Legacy VTK file of the C-alpha trace (Angstrom):
# vtk DataFile Version 3.0
C-alpha trace
ASCII
DATASET POLYDATA
POINTS 233 float
-9.012 -4.332 20.033
-5.659 -3.859 18.299
-2.675 -5.291 20.159
0.220 -3.094 21.219
2.513 -5.017 18.855
0.313 -4.323 15.834
-0.109 -0.688 16.873
3.671 -0.306 16.942
4.080 -2.057 13.584
1.418 0.120 11.950
3.272 3.268 12.990
6.136 2.222 10.678
4.362 0.046 8.119
7.102 -0.150 5.477
9.886 -1.135 7.887
7.526 -3.555 9.630
6.587 -5.211 6.341
10.157 -5.487 5.067
11.313 -7.074 8.330
8.381 -9.493 8.730
5.820 -10.604 6.140
7.584 -9.115 3.105
11.170 -9.769 4.170
11.705 -12.023 1.136
11.509 -8.909 -1.058
13.749 -6.702 1.095
16.851 -5.129 -0.420
19.410 -3.534 1.892
20.812 -4.151 5.329
20.365 -3.434 9.008
20.063 0.361 8.600
17.892 0.688 5.474
15.640 -1.495 3.358
13.519 -1.085 0.268
11.265 -3.086 -2.030
12.544 -3.762 -5.551
11.348 -0.782 -7.637
9.267 -2.943 -9.983
7.332 -4.268 -6.961
6.819 -1.071 -4.964
8.561 2.306 -4.522
8.655 2.069 -0.731
11.672 2.016 1.531
12.426 2.628 5.201
15.227 3.190 7.668
15.821 1.504 10.993
16.262 4.896 12.621
16.191 8.589 11.824
19.948 9.166 11.584
22.505 10.351 9.006
23.993 6.846 8.864
20.635 5.220 8.105
19.797 7.687 5.361
23.245 7.307 3.846
22.545 3.560 3.675
19.158 4.250 2.074
20.775 6.469 -0.551
23.069 3.603 -1.547
19.993 1.554 -2.454
18.901 4.087 -5.086
19.998 4.342 -8.689
21.365 7.705 -9.846
17.883 8.790 -10.943
16.050 6.632 -8.397
13.357 7.580 -5.942
12.026 6.031 -2.772
8.798 6.609 -0.840
8.805 6.557 2.967
5.798 6.356 5.291
6.665 7.664 8.745
4.894 8.852 11.900
6.456 12.321 11.690
7.994 14.666 9.163
11.506 13.571 8.246
14.646 15.510 9.069
16.582 16.795 6.075
19.748 14.910 5.227
22.289 15.604 2.467
22.216 13.416 -0.600
18.462 13.645 -1.153
15.931 15.956 -2.716
12.313 15.968 -1.553
10.097 15.136 -4.529
6.810 15.028 -2.654
5.589 15.319 0.893
1.994 14.876 2.040
-0.135 13.649 4.935
-1.570 10.176 4.443
-4.403 8.669 6.433
-4.049 5.159 7.826
-7.323 3.315 8.412
-7.952 -0.059 10.062
-10.935 -2.367 9.618
-11.998 -2.676 13.247
-15.722 -2.112 12.698
-18.514 -4.190 11.210
-18.107 -4.811 7.494
-21.221 -5.559 5.420
-21.255 -8.852 3.559
-20.121 -8.529 -0.072
-22.997 -7.876 -2.445
-24.608 -10.967 -3.910
-24.539 -11.556 -7.626
-20.853 -10.715 -7.996
-17.902 -13.066 -7.929
-14.264 -11.962 -7.897
-11.670 -13.456 -10.176
-8.140 -14.063 -8.930
-5.643 -12.056 -10.963
-2.201 -13.346 -11.837
0.819 -12.792 -14.090
-1.188 -13.094 -17.309
-3.427 -10.237 -16.150
-0.585 -7.806 -15.417
-0.859 -5.778 -18.667
-4.537 -5.081 -17.957
-3.838 -4.386 -14.284
-1.181 -1.853 -15.238
-3.511 -0.161 -17.728
-6.301 0.073 -15.144
-3.911 1.483 -12.535
-2.575 4.033 -15.016
-6.124 5.005 -15.964
-7.375 5.430 -12.390
-4.217 6.287 -10.368
-4.986 4.316 -7.162
-1.369 4.666 -6.046
1.901 3.089 -7.157
1.451 -0.160 -9.051
4.291 -1.884 -10.871
4.729 -4.969 -13.056
5.490 -7.156 -10.014
3.205 -5.576 -7.413
0.831 -8.526 -7.719
3.521 -10.757 -6.154
2.903 -9.116 -2.750
-0.422 -10.864 -2.176
-3.705 -11.875 -3.698
-5.224 -9.480 -6.210
-8.814 -9.889 -7.290
-10.906 -8.221 -9.937
-14.186 -8.008 -11.799
-14.436 -8.449 -15.535
-17.223 -6.995 -17.647
-17.543 -8.328 -21.200
-14.091 -9.816 -20.807
-12.359 -6.586 -19.835
-10.955 -5.833 -16.381
-13.346 -3.291 -14.861
-12.161 -3.191 -11.229
-9.475 -4.602 -8.953
-8.083 -4.544 -5.424
-5.477 -6.550 -3.592
-3.026 -7.093 -0.758
0.167 -5.057 -0.578
2.263 -4.630 2.594
2.175 -7.624 4.908
2.999 -7.126 8.593
2.871 -9.655 11.410
-0.842 -9.654 12.229
-1.929 -7.067 9.651
-2.227 -6.835 5.861
-2.710 -3.726 3.727
-5.478 -3.510 1.135
-4.355 -1.489 -1.864
-4.827 -0.734 -5.579
-8.577 -0.285 -5.164
-9.691 1.024 -8.531
-12.612 0.963 -10.945
-12.548 2.046 -14.566
-14.509 5.293 -15.108
-17.242 3.684 -17.201
-18.055 1.200 -14.429
-18.120 3.480 -11.398
-21.243 3.646 -9.275
-21.955 -0.078 -9.591
-20.577 -1.092 -6.175
-17.532 -2.903 -7.515
-15.014 -1.230 -5.197
-17.177 -1.894 -2.142
-17.593 -5.529 -3.137
-13.873 -6.144 -3.646
-12.807 -4.408 -0.429
-15.486 -6.174 1.638
-14.440 -9.512 0.132
-10.782 -8.900 1.022
-11.649 -7.733 4.550
-13.576 -10.920 5.242
-10.791 -13.042 3.739
-8.070 -11.394 5.817
-10.081 -11.572 9.022
-10.651 -15.278 8.417
-6.869 -15.637 8.148
-6.402 -13.826 11.463
-5.021 -10.594 9.987
-6.096 -7.015 10.674
-6.933 -5.294 7.352
-5.633 -1.757 6.961
-5.162 0.740 4.164
-3.745 4.142 3.341
-5.422 7.057 1.579
-4.548 10.659 0.952
-6.524 12.856 3.299
-8.583 14.370 0.450
-9.503 11.012 -1.122
-13.313 10.824 -1.537
-13.121 7.027 -1.115
-12.554 7.532 2.632
-16.329 7.746 3.120
-16.727 4.386 1.353
-14.077 2.791 3.541
-15.852 4.053 6.652
-19.092 2.446 5.469
-17.140 -0.793 5.093
-16.017 -0.789 8.730
-12.731 1.103 8.522
-11.916 3.770 11.072
-9.276 6.477 10.943
-6.321 5.363 13.011
-3.575 7.878 12.409
-2.270 10.478 9.984
1.221 9.540 8.805
3.653 11.307 6.489
4.425 10.214 2.940
7.788 11.521 1.723
9.181 10.731 -1.708
12.939 11.262 -1.905
15.127 11.455 -4.974
18.858 10.847 -5.037
20.471 14.275 -4.906
23.998 15.609 -4.452
25.891 15.618 -1.164
26.344 19.383 -1.316
LINES 1 234
233 0 1 2 3 4 5 6 7 8 9 10 11 12 13 14 15 16 17 18 19 20 21 22 23 24 25 26 27 28 29 30 31 32 33 34 35 36 37 38 39 40 41 42 43 44 45 46 47 48 49 50 51 52 53 54 55 56 57 58 59 60 61 62 63 64 65 66 67 68 69 70 71 72 73 74 75 76 77 78 79 80 81 82 83 84 85 86 87 88 89 90 91 92 93 94 95 96 97 98 99 100 101 102 103 104 105 106 107 108 109 110 111 112 113 114 115 116 117 118 119 120 121 122 123 124 125 126 127 128 129 130 131 132 133 134 135 136 137 138 139 140 141 142 143 144 145 146 147 148 149 150 151 152 153 154 155 156 157 158 159 160 161 162 163 164 165 166 167 168 169 170 171 172 173 174 175 176 177 178 179 180 181 182 183 184 185 186 187 188 189 190 191 192 193 194 195 196 197 198 199 200 201 202 203 204 205 206 207 208 209 210 211 212 213 214 215 216 217 218 219 220 221 222 223 224 225 226 227 228 229 230 231 232
C-alpha cells in the first residue's frame, strides 16, 4: 500500500524531486525550480500563480524550454508559449515483478559511456536524455559484441520513490527481453533499498503492456506541458 505522503509527492513528481532527493540539482528559489538543462528539461512551480510562473520564466534562457508534469492542465500565463501538451500515464510497481531472466548480467554505465548512451537515446527516443542525465541515479545496460544494445536507469528521486526512465533497446536487438530484464532488475534493486519504483509513459506507448507484466499498475494520468519563453504581450 502506498502511503499518503508518497501519493501526494507522486502527484507533483518534479517539484517533489527537486525539493527532496534531487535538491542538489535544483536551480531557482521558493516559487520555481528546474533541473539544469543538460541533466533534464523538467521544472516546476510551488503553486499555480502568476508570480510562480514569472519566477519560472526567469530560469529560462531566451530560447529555453521547460517541461512540467502536473495533475491538471495548466492555466495560461503571459511570457510563455505552449510547445507541447499531452497526457502522460504514471505507473507504480505495486504488483509482483518476475525475477530478471537468467543468463543476462547488467553493466553499470558511467561517464565514459555517455556518448553511446546519447546515441542510443537519439536512436530510440525513450524521452529526454542529456549529457548529464546519468548523474541522477544508476544507469545500467547490456552490451552485445561490445556495443551498447539496451539501457535503463533512475531519474527523478522523491522521498520514498524513484523513477525508472530511459528504457530503450536498439532496433536490431528488440524482442530479446532486454528491456524486461533491465526494468525488473531495477525494480528489485529499488525495492531492496526501500523505494517505490514508478515511471511515466505516453498513453499510446506500446511498452505499457510490458510494464504491466512486470508488476506496474496505472496510477494516474498527469499532464505534460512543455513551455517556451515567449513575449509578455
